[in-house]
BAPADREN-474407 format. One record per residue (C-alpha): residue number from 1; residue in three letters; x, y, z. Coordinates in steps of 0.05 Angstrom, whole numbers, m for minus. Example, Ala and Ser with C-alpha at 12.3 -4.5 7.8 and 13.67 -1.06 7.14 Angstrom:
2
+-----+---------+--------+--------+--------+
! num ! residuo !      x !      y !      z !
+-----+---------+--------+--------+--------+
!   1 !     ALA !    246 !    m90 !    156 !
!   2 !     SER !    273 !    m21 !    143 !
+-----+---------+--------+--------+--------+
END
This chain:
139
+-----+---------+--------+--------+--------+
! num ! residuo !      x !      y !      z !
+-----+---------+--------+--------+--------+
!   1 !     MET !     13 !   m615 !    148 !
!   2 !     LYS !    m52 !   m597 !    117 !
!   3 !     PRO !    m78 !   m555 !    185 !
!   4 !     LEU !     m6 !   m522 !    171 !
!   5 !     LEU !    m16 !   m507 !     84 !
!   6 !     ILE !    m89 !   m475 !    119 !
!   7 !     ALA !    m52 !   m440 !    165 !
!   8 !     VAL !     m4 !   m410 !    112 !
!   9 !     ALA !    m66 !   m406 !     63 !
!  10 !     ALA !   m109 !   m356 !    104 !
!  11 !     LEU !    m56 !   m307 !    127 !
!  12 !     LEU !    m35 !   m310 !     42 !
!  13 !     SER !   m116 !   m298 !     34 !
!  14 !     GLY !   m106 !   m213 !     54 !
!  15 !     CYS !    m48 !   m204 !     10 !
!  16 !     SER !    m25 !   m209 !    m50 !
!  17 !     GLN !     47 !   m224 !    m75 !
!  18 !     SER !     60 !   m166 !    m84 !
!  19 !     GLY !     37 !   m147 !     m7 !
!  20 !     ILE !    m24 !   m113 !    m17 !
!  21 !     PRO !    m79 !   m117 !     43 !
!  22 !     TRP !   m115 !   m134 !    m24 !
!  23 !     THR !   m191 !   m135 !     m5 !
!  24 !     GLU !   m234 !    m87 !    m59 !
!  25 !     GLN !   m275 !    m50 !    m11 !
!  26 !     PRO !   m349 !    m48 !    m17 !
!  27 !     ASP !   m349 !     33 !    m17 !
!  28 !     THR !   m282 !     50 !    m55 !
!  29 !     GLY !   m274 !     m4 !    m97 !
!  30 !     ARG !   m197 !     m7 !    m83 !
!  31 !     TRP !   m158 !    m49 !    m31 !
!  32 !     TYR !   m178 !      9 !     22 !
!  33 !     SER !   m240 !     27 !     51 !
!  34 !     ARG !   m275 !    102 !     64 !
!  35 !     ALA !   m252 !    102 !    132 !
!  36 !     GLN !   m175 !     81 !    112 !
!  37 !     VAL !   m181 !    152 !     76 !
!  38 !     GLU !   m217 !    185 !    124 !
!  39 !     ALA !   m163 !    178 !    169 !
!  40 !     GLY !   m106 !    177 !    129 !
!  41 !     ARG !   m126 !    258 !    112 !
!  42 !     PRO !   m102 !    287 !    181 !
!  43 !     LEU !    m34 !    235 !    184 !
!  44 !     PHE !    m13 !    262 !    114 !
!  45 !     LYS !    m33 !    335 !    136 !
!  46 !     GLN !     19 !    329 !    201 !
!  47 !     TYR !     66 !    286 !    173 !
!  48 !     CYS !     73 !    306 !    101 !
!  49 !     ALA !     36 !    360 !     74 !
!  50 !     GLU !     89 !    409 !     85 !
!  51 !     CYS !    120 !    359 !     40 !
!  52 !     HIS !     82 !    337 !    m11 !
!  53 !     GLY !     36 !    386 !      0 !
!  54 !     LEU !    m37 !    373 !     27 !
!  55 !     HIS !    m78 !    349 !    m35 !
!  56 !     ALA !      4 !    311 !    m60 !
!  57 !     GLU !     16 !    357 !   m108 !
!  58 !     GLY !     85 !    341 !   m105 !
!  59 !     ALA !    139 !    404 !    m88 !
!  60 !     ALA !    139 !    462 !   m145 !
!  61 !     ASN !    205 !    432 !   m202 !
!  62 !     TRP !    193 !    355 !   m167 !
!  63 !     GLN !    242 !    342 !   m220 !
!  64 !     ARG !    294 !    374 !   m229 !
!  65 !     PRO !    354 !    360 !   m173 !
!  66 !     ARG !    363 !    429 !   m119 !
!  67 !     ALA !    440 !    449 !    m98 !
!  68 !     ASN !    443 !    388 !    m48 !
!  69 !     GLY !    427 !    336 !   m122 !
!  70 !     ASN !    364 !    312 !    m73 !
!  71 !     TYR !    305 !    310 !   m113 !
!  72 !     PRO !    246 !    359 !    m80 !
!  73 !     PRO !    192 !    325 !    m60 !
!  74 !     PRO !    147 !    302 !   m120 !
!  75 !     PRO !     68 !    293 !   m128 !
!  76 !     LEU !     38 !    230 !    m93 !
!  77 !     ASN !    m30 !    239 !   m132 !
!  78 !     GLY !    m15 !    201 !   m199 !
!  79 !     THR !      4 !    251 !   m227 !
!  80 !     ALA !     83 !    236 !   m229 !
!  81 !     HIS !    117 !    157 !   m207 !
!  82 !     ALA !     93 !    142 !   m134 !
!  83 !     TRP !     46 !     75 !   m187 !
!  84 !     HIS !    104 !     52 !   m208 !
!  85 !     HIS !    124 !     31 !   m134 !
!  86 !     PRO !    106 !    m42 !   m101 !
!  87 !     TYR !     55 !    m31 !    m43 !
!  88 !     PRO !    112 !    m64 !      4 !
!  89 !     GLN !    164 !     m4 !    m29 !
!  90 !     LEU !    114 !     41 !     m7 !
!  91 !     VAL !    116 !     36 !     64 !
!  92 !     LYS !    195 !     14 !     59 !
!  93 !     THR !    203 !     90 !     48 !
!  94 !     ILE !    147 !    118 !     99 !
!  95 !     ARG !    179 !     74 !    151 !
!  96 !     GLU !    241 !     90 !    137 !
!  97 !     GLY !    251 !    142 !    101 !
!  98 !     THR !    300 !    153 !     39 !
!  99 !     GLN !    376 !    177 !     34 !
! 100 !     GLY !    343 !    257 !      2 !
! 101 !     ASP !    314 !    290 !     38 !
! 102 !     MET !    244 !    244 !     74 !
! 103 !     PRO !    249 !    229 !    147 !
! 104 !     ALA !    235 !    156 !    178 !
! 105 !     TRP !    158 !    153 !    211 !
! 106 !     SER !    179 !     94 !    236 !
! 107 !     LYS !    177 !    115 !    307 !
! 108 !     VAL !    124 !    159 !    293 !
! 109 !     LEU !     69 !    128 !    246 !
! 110 !     ASN !     48 !     58 !    250 !
! 111 !     SER !     22 !     m2 !    204 !
! 112 !     GLU !    m34 !     10 !    202 !
! 113 !     GLU !    m30 !     87 !    205 !
! 114 !     VAL !      7 !     75 !    155 !
! 115 !     ASP !    m46 !     52 !    101 !
! 116 !     GLN !    m79 !    110 !    125 !
! 117 !     VAL !    m33 !    147 !     97 !
! 118 !     ILE !    m32 !    115 !     28 !
! 119 !     ALA !    m90 !    109 !     38 !
! 120 !     TYR !   m106 !    180 !     35 !
! 121 !     PHE !    m50 !    192 !    m22 !
! 122 !     GLN !    m75 !    133 !    m76 !
! 123 !     SER !   m155 !    167 !    m60 !
! 124 !     PHE !   m128 !    226 !   m103 !
! 125 !     TRP !   m102 !    180 !   m165 !
! 126 !     PRO !   m144 !    181 !   m233 !
! 127 !     GLU !   m179 !    109 !   m239 !
! 128 !     ARG !   m131 !     86 !   m300 !
! 129 !     GLY !    m70 !     96 !   m250 !
! 130 !     TYR !   m104 !     59 !   m200 !
! 131 !     GLN !   m115 !      0 !   m249 !
! 132 !     LEU !    m44 !      4 !   m269 !
! 133 !     TRP !    m12 !     m8 !   m212 !
! 134 !     LEU !    m49 !    m58 !   m186 !
! 135 !     GLU !    m32 !   m103 !   m253 !
! 136 !     ARG !     44 !    m78 !   m254 !
! 137 !     HIS !     47 !   m101 !   m181 !
! 138 !     GLN !      0 !   m168 !   m164 !
! 139 !     ARG !     40 !   m205 !   m217 !
+-----+---------+--------+--------+--------+
END
């Protein structure tokens, strides 16, 4: 029984209850490293920027529904509501898409690449917004 508890503790040590792969990186002070941000930049540019903007600024009028009832892509740069979403929900949205216009990327991006995309757009978040996100989702 004791080896099982040790194994479970080892598995859980890298993640909080919210699923954030939490190990504060010395070069950013956040869960992701500068290398992850740099690896996420071309992925975001290739798969996300067409809709969310090169710097994750979102579409114009993103708060107003289109004629079809779907909302335009929101900013992911910390100026909208992305910080309200826990890490697992961010991952799920990227992998599975939405009922709106966002496609699923699960057949294109692997787990490491999804983390890199999230690291890239979270790198735009101001420190206060990032800290609020952590506080909210590490409960």
